[in-house]
N, C-alpha and C positions, 0 to 999 in steps of 0.2 A: 498894062505898062510893064516894057520887060524888064525880069529882075536882074541888075547889075551885080556882074561878077567880080566877088573881092580880089585883086592882085596883091598876092602875099609881099611884104616889102622887104626889099633886101638888106641885110647887115651892113652897114657902112663900111667901108676901110680902114683901117688906121694903120701905124706903123709895125704896132706890136700884133695884130692879127696877121700882118703880112709874115713878118718874122716867123711866129708860131706855125702857121701853114707851110712857109719854108723848110722848116723842122722836121713836121710831120714828112713832108715831099721825098728829105734828106734819108729820114729813119725808114720809110717804104721804098726807094728805089738807089739810094747810094748819093754822094754829095756831086757825083759828075753828071747826075738827073736835073741838077738843081739848075734850073735857067727862067729868065724872065718868062720866057715864052709857057715853058709847063707852069709854073708858079701861078700865071694867070687864068690857065685854062681848069687848074685844081680849084682856083677863087670863084670861076666863072666870070671875067672880067676880060677888056681888053689889056694888053700887054702894055700903054700906055699910061694904064689907070696905077699901075704901081711904081710909075717913076715920083707921084708927088710922095711918095714915103722912102723910098732908096732910089738914089740917084743911079746906081749900074749895079753890075753883078759883084764887083769887087765890096761895094758896101753890103750886098746883101749877104755876101758870105760872113761878113766880119759879123755883122747882127746876128746871124743864127748863132755863131759862136759865143757871143756875147747873150744868146739867150740860154745855151746849154750850162756857159758857167756860172750864170743866175743859180742852178739847181744845186749847184754844189753846198753843200749845209754849212752853216756860219760858224766859225770857232768858237769850240765848248767853252763854258767860264771854266776853266780849270788853271791851277797853279804848275801845272807838270807841262812843262813845254813839250817833252815829247809824247806824252798819251794827245795833246792836241792835233801836234804836227800829222801825227799818225791817223787820227781817226779825220783828219779833215783831208787829206791824200786818199786815203779808203773810200772816202766819200765821192772826192774827184774821182776815182776809179770806176765807183759802182755808176755815174753819171755817163761816163764813157763807154760803159758796157751797154747801157742804154743806148746811146748814141755811137755805135763805133765809126762813125765816119768824119766823127770831130777829129779825132788826132790829125787824120791826115789834112783837113781843114787848117787846124791850126799850124803846122808845118809849112803850110803855102801861104801863110800869112811874113808879108816882110817886116812887120813891125807887130807888135802885140797892140790886141785890141784894148779896150779901154776896161772890160769886164777882166781881164786876162790880168793886166797891172794893177788893178786893185784887189785881187785875188794875192799876188805875189807879193803886194805890199802888204798885205795883213801877217801874210806867212812871216816874212822877215819882221815885222811887228813881233812877232810870237817869238821869235828867237831874242829877239833883244830884250822881249820883257822877261824872258827864261836867263837873264844874265849873260846873253854872249855879245862879247866886242863887235863891233861895226867890221873888223877886218875878217872875223871868223864869221860872220853872219854872209859876209860877201862872198866867200869863198865856199862855203855850204850852200849856198844857193848855187853855185856853179856845179858843184860836186853833184847834190841831186837830180840838176836838167830836168828835162822833161817830165821825171817819176812827181815831182812836184803837183804837175795837172794828171797824174793818175795814168801815165803809160809812158812807155820806153821806147827807143827804137832797137826793138828785136834783132840779135844777130843772125837766127834760125829763121824769122818770120818770111817766107818767101812771099807769101800775099803782100805784104805792105810794100816790097819793091816790085811787083807785077805792075805793066802798065804803066810805069813813070817816065817814060823818054822824054827827051826833050826838056828836060828840066835845065835851068840856068841859075847858076849863083845869085842870091840875091845882095842888090844896093846897099852899100852903106847905109847904117842909117842916119837919118839927119838929124839935126841937132835940135835937142830936147826944148819943147816951149816954154814959157818963161813959168809957166801956173802949173809945171808937172811938178815942184817942189811942193807946193799947196795941196795938191788933190793925190800924191804918192809920197808921202815924207821919208818913209821908210828904204824904198828905193833908190831914191833921191841921195839920201845919206849915205849908202850903200856904193854909189856910183862914183863918190869923191877919192875914195882908196882904194880904187882900180889902179893897178900897175899898167903903164902904155907898152901898147904893143900895136901900131897902127894895123900892122897884117893879120891880127890876129882871126879867127873865124870864130871864135866863141865870141865875141863882140867887141867893139871900139873900145880902148882903152886896156882892153883885159889881155893878161898874157897867157896865149892858148895854153902854152907848152906847161907852164905853171900848174893852170888851172886841171889838166889834164893827168897829171903827176899827184896834184893832192887829192882828185877823186880816186885814182888808182889806190893811194896809199889807204885813203879812208877804207876800200874797198876791203884790199889784203888784211888789212890788221884786224877789220872784224870778221872775217873768214878766220884769221888764226885763233881769233878768243874762241868762235866756236867749235874750232877743231880741237883745241886744250880742254875744252868741256865736254867734249863725247856729244858732240848734240847731232840729232837726228831730224827728220820732217815727221816723225810720226807726232800725233796730238797728242 
């Protein structure tokens, strides 16, 4: 009787496995390489098999963003809000250095992903727990901008702007769902103190010019203080 050869059992697909493989693909070849076809090839399946776990390319990109954001360290159990915020942002920066494509992926999103909202909500919670008023927390989050996520839009970084032709302005954000306040209570709290400016590029309900000047003044005051202290970059 002929000996039967055992066929190795293939690891079944899951949403988490698909997203993890997508992160690996983007790490190796960049965000532009991330397609359903390329991902299916890496996983050894037909592209249609992926649609059981991610509906389309947009959902795939949002999913990999959330996987990466999930790598950021949780907030420290520390009463010093400044230390907590600084360490969290530096953790976010280390994560983005491991996955350098993520900042462009985040910028491509018209609305923040659930993991980003949860991260920002916890950041506001740290400020509020440190005694910040709702109003101050709101403007500080604007001033921090993308730095809260560990990156900034560098003025002299030519690579960031290379090959980004054809970009279009995002549509105004849709109205927040009713359950938003339950999931992200700190973000919902600071949203209600926003001054109204429907033409703002910062966000609906926020005064673009005010937020720009607020962040500028924070930086200038900090720079002046360092200058008076004779600060140098030597450690």
